[in-house]
N, C-alpha and C positions, 0 to 999 in steps of 0.2 A: 503493500502499499504506499509506503513512502517510497520506495521510486516513483508508483505510479503517478503521485502529487507536485514527485519534481518533474514530471513531463505534463503534465500540464501547465507545471505554472512557465515552464521554457515556453508550451507552446500559447500561449499567453504571450510574453516578452516577443517573440514572436512577430507573432501578431500586430501587435502595435508597432512592429518596427517597421511591420507593412504598410500600417494604416493612417504609419507618421512618413515617410516614402509618399502617399499618391499626396497625399496636403501639400509635403513638400514639392510636387511637380502643377499644385494646382489640378490635380483630376481625385479631389477627394469626392468630391461635390459631388461626380458626373459618375460614380464607381458604384458599382453596384458589388457589395461584401453579402457571403452567403454561407454561412458554417452551420455544419453541423453533425451528426455522430453516426455512424454508420450503423447500433444496432444497441443492441446494451448491454453489462457486462462482459468480459471475459470467463467465464466459469471456467474452462480447463485450469485446469492443479496440473505442471507436471508435476511438484515435489509429491504432493499425493492420491488418492486414489483417481479424482475423476479423471480421466483419461484413460486412451488405449497407449498399451509395450507400444505399441508404433510408431507413437506422438511420439511419448517418452523418447525410445532410443533412435527415433531422429534427431528429438533436439538434443540429446543429450550429445549428439556424435554432430553434432552443428556450430553449437552454441557452449561459452563459459558457464556457467551459472552456480559457480560459486560466488560465497556470499559477498565477498569481496571483490567481487569484478562486476553485481547486481547492474541495472541502470547503462554500461556502457555499446557501445551497437554488437558487439558480438558475447550480445547476451537474447534469455527470449524465456520472460516466466507471467504468467499470467495474477490476476489477482483470487483466481481460487475458489467455489462455489459458498465460501463464507462472507467473506469481501464484495461479491460479487451482489448478493442476495443482500449487504448492507446497502451498496451504493444505488438501488433500486427506491431509496424512500420512499418503500412501503408499495410497491408495484411488486404483482407477480414473475415467482420465475425468472429470468435472464438470459443473456447471447443465447442460441440455437432454439427456442421458441417463440412461439405466436407470442404469449402472450405479452398482456403490456410490459414486462419487467427488461425483456427482449427487443420490443418492436418499436416503443415512446421513449425518445429520444430528444436532445434539443436542436430546436434550428431557434434559428437565431440570421436574422437577414436587415441591413440597413439598405435605401432601395435610394437611388439620386434623388439631392435634392429637388429639382423638377416639382418629382412624384411625389415630396412629404409636404410640400410646398402647395398641392391643390388644393384646394377647395372640398372638404369630407373626408379628406386622407385620416389612416390612422394617424393619429400625431407620435411623434417620437419616444420609445421606452416604451409604448404597449404588449402589457404581454396578450398572448390568446390561449384559447385549448381546441380549436375547431383544431378540425384533424386535418392534414394534412402528407403527400406523401411524393417521397423520394422522387419517384416519375412529375413532376408537378413542379420539377425545379426546368427541367427541359424545355417543359410548357413558359412557362414565365421567362426563358430565357431570349427564348425563341421572340417568346413578345417581348421583352427591353426592345432583341436588334432586328424590330421591327419587319420579321423572316417567319416567312407562310410553309408550316409542312406540307411535305408534296402528299399527305396522301397515302397512296398504297403503293405506287409504286413511281419512282426514282431512275432517270436516263438509261429505264428500260428494267431495269431489277423490282422485284416483287420488293417493297419494303410496310412493316410492323407499323399502322398507323399510332398518328397519335394516340397513347390512356391518359393522359397527366390532363392537369382543368393548371390557367395559367391565376398565379397569384395575385396579377396586379389587380386586377376588378377589384378585389378584397381587398387588396393596399389601398383602395382612392374610393372607394368606401360605397363603389356601383354595389356590391354583395353583401349580403350578412353572411355569408357560409364561403369559404371554398368546394365541398362537395355538399351534394343537395341529394338530399332524402333519399331520392331519387336514382342515385351511384353507385354503386355496390363495388366492394373492392378487397376480391377477394383473393388470396392464394395460400400454396403451401410449402412446407417446409418441413421434411425430417418426416414425412406421415405423418403432420401433423397439419391442423385445416385450420384457414380464419376468412371471416366475414367480416368485410365495413360498413355498416351500413346507416348516416347517421351521427345519434349521438351512442346506436348499438354497435356490437360486434357478437358474432356465431363462434363458439374456438372449441375443437374437439384438440384434446393431445394426448399420443399416444402410450397405449402400457407401458412401450418399451424407454418415454422417456418420462415417465413421474405417472403419470395421467391414469383416465379410463377411459380414455379411448369413446366419449359419447362425451356429444352435440350441449354448450352449455353456451347459456346468451349475458349480457355484462352491458349493464347502462355507463361508457366508459367520459360519461362526464362526471355525474355522480357518483360511482364506482370505479374510479381507476385499480383500485384494486381485485376488485377480481371478487369479489365476499360475497354480492348476493345475486343470486343466476335467478333472473327473470323469466325464463325460459314459459310456465305454467303460467305467470302474467298478462304472455304478448302469443296466443299460440299461433293467430295468423302471421304475426309478422314472424318469427321464431319461424315459420314453413313457409315463407314469401322469403325468402331469408337462405331459407339451405335448399332453396329452389334453385337458388340463384348459384350458389357454391358448385350443384351437380351441375349448371352446364358449366358452367367456368368449367369442372373436372375435367370433361368428353371435350370442349371447345380444348384447351392443353393438353387431354392424351395426357394426363395422370400415373404416374403408376404408382402404383398400389406397391406396401416396403410389409414387413410382416410389421404388425405390432408389436415384438418384442426386441424392436431392433432398436438398437444404442449407437452413436458414432462417438462415444466416448468408452463403452465396451470394447473387451479386444475382441477380432475377427473367430470361430469357434466355424 
């Protein structure tokens, strides 16, 4: 944890160097700065039990994790499950899980000054719990650059259509939300499923990952810790969200994995 906090301090200093330079060259007011984490805390524990022998032996071969060397470029350790759980601030689980502790991360955006000065724009320093996803950043950057996504074809090649939403209308006060209640966001990870829609979320964590392999439903705004399953309170909404996930599963050709499988355990 001391190494992790040292890395955070260094990161803060280096971001400060970038912003100081942008101000020095007169580009700060015209620049968007986007900062986010990629996932929740890493719970793999090279020195403990929450890791496979393959990962442990590979790490030992390539890195020097002696106490005196921790934090140097040729060391590689993670928080482990205990510190990872403590780091989520009450959210459940951590990296590798579709629970909020694995997917809810900080997103900090400093827009250009012309956006901040527009009438109705969110005030500087505003904190919000509106749902956004990483794919929204691509749509936002294209919007800022005034570039249209090609759709489904580019230079004679088939490309994936844009699935994110630009954050600019929300920043400028043109919209109260980023994703409407009718815009489900599904995905799958390590045999576990999730679908976010408006303030609600359905989630299934496999037995191998420590869950019960059953679908649960939470209001992620009122209950980010996922302690109160509201599936029985909203049966129609739950059914509709589950149908949407099944459609995604079919469209993406999601391959089922053994419900006992766990990436942290040794392959037998």
